[in-house]
C-alpha angles and dihedrals in degrees: 000000000000126000124194133179110212128193115195121201128196134050094341105131122079092019100091092261094142095046091046090048090054091050091051093046091050091049090051092044092238125150131215137075145280130207143168114250124217091243092063097259128116119234124198140170120206132181134182141086113356096240092050092048088051090054090050091052090051090050091050089057089059102032127184125321100276098039128096115208114203100172143354124206120199130202129179114235136179116268114253129208098263133149103183143033113244139190106229117209 
């Protein structure tokens, strides 16, 4: 089990980044959360099998169609007892 906190910089708010992230996380059967940050970034935490988390990180570097990802910062975190992936408002 791997858990990563990911901060995504660029044009990532108002372009369905959170909704697309949830869809991708659900497809990969990952758990965690995603939210918009006041500074214009998107923050997410994902946990699951290492290979699936790696695929999610790769996806975050591309983002959905209308986004523009400038940078992605990764941080290891401790796994939490979660069962779903949620959009946090």
